[in-house]
Each structure stands twice: as C-alpha cells, then as structure tokens.
C-alpha positions as CSV (number, residue, x, y, z in Angstrom):
1,M,81.0,80.9,103.8
2,K,81.7,84.6,105.0
3,P,83.7,86.7,102.8
4,L,85.7,88.2,105.3
5,D,86.8,86.5,108.3
6,P,85.8,88.4,111.5
7,R,89.4,88.2,113.0
8,L,90.7,89.8,110.3
9,L,89.2,93.0,111.2
10,R,90.4,93.1,114.8
11,Y,93.7,92.7,113.9
12,A,93.4,95.4,110.5
13,R,92.3,97.8,113.9
14,A,95.1,96.9,116.2
15,S,98.0,97.3,113.0
16,R,96.2,100.2,111.6
17,W,98.7,103.0,113.1
18,Y,101.6,100.8,112.2
19,L,100.2,101.1,108.6
20,A,100.0,104.6,108.5
21,A,103.4,105.6,110.8
22,T,105.3,102.8,107.8
23,V,103.6,104.9,105.3
24,V,103.8,107.7,106.3
25,L,107.5,107.2,106.9
26,G,107.8,105.9,103.3
27,V,106.7,108.9,101.9
28,L,109.1,110.8,103.5
29,S,112.2,108.8,103.2
30,A,110.8,109.1,99.2
31,A,110.7,113.1,99.5
32,L,114.4,113.1,101.3
33,I,116.1,111.2,98.6
34,V,114.8,113.6,95.8
35,G,116.0,116.3,97.6
36,Q,119.1,114.7,98.4
37,A,119.2,114.0,94.6
38,T,118.9,117.2,94.0
39,I,121.7,118.4,96.0
40,L,123.9,116.3,94.4
41,A,123.3,117.1,90.8
42,Y,123.0,121.2,92.2
43,G,126.2,120.3,93.8
44,I,128.3,118.4,91.1
45,S,127.0,120.4,88.6
46,A,127.8,123.7,90.1
47,V,131.6,122.0,90.4
48,F,132.1,121.1,86.6
49,L,130.1,123.7,84.9
50,D,130.8,127.1,87.1
51,G,134.0,126.0,88.8
52,A,132.8,126.4,92.5
53,T,134.5,126.1,94.7
54,V,134.2,124.5,98.5
55,A,132.7,127.8,100.0
56,D,130.3,128.5,97.2
57,L,129.0,124.8,97.7
58,M,128.7,125.1,101.1
59,P,125.6,126.1,101.7
60,A,124.5,123.1,99.4
61,L,126.5,121.3,101.5
62,V,125.1,122.7,104.7
63,A,121.4,121.3,103.7
64,L,122.8,118.0,101.9
65,A,124.2,117.2,105.3
66,A,120.5,117.7,106.9
67,V,118.3,115.7,104.2
68,T,121.3,113.3,105.2
69,A,120.4,113.2,108.8
70,G,117.0,113.9,108.2
71,R,117.3,110.3,106.1
72,A,118.8,108.5,109.0
73,A,116.8,110.1,111.5
74,I,113.5,108.4,108.9
75,G,115.6,105.1,108.9
76,G,116.0,104.8,112.8
77,G,112.4,105.4,113.1
78,W,111.4,102.7,110.7
79,A,113.6,100.2,112.6
80,A,111.5,100.8,116.4
C-alpha cells in the first residue's frame, strides 16, 4: 500500500490557489480586527479620560469607517 494516494496530489494542485487566498484573507481579517479594536480603545479612552469631543475624534472615526469597510470587503471576498 502506498503512503499517499496519487489522486490527493491532483486535488491539492487544484485547490492550492483557494487555500492560499483563504490564508491571506484570514491574516488580513485578523489584522483589521486588531486595528479596529485599537481604534475603538483609543476613542473610548479619549472620551472618558480626556473628555474628547466628536470633532477631536473625527480622524479616529474616519479610520474606524475605513477599517470597517475593509472588513466588509474581505468578508465579501471570503464568501465569493
């Protein structure tokens, strides 16, 4: 008995691109989740500790919107 079925190698070649795409999308998604948590932590602490206003938080809110849009795009790419 052979240790590896040759048919599995054919299937592995066919799915290599999908596996690589899944890994890349997963890493990007994880990085965006960390970024989103960092931006949220900054905004929450700025409001409660420094008394920041909405105008003070505008750059953070724009960055949060961009990260959220990136996560949505990756989620859509993951499903496609």
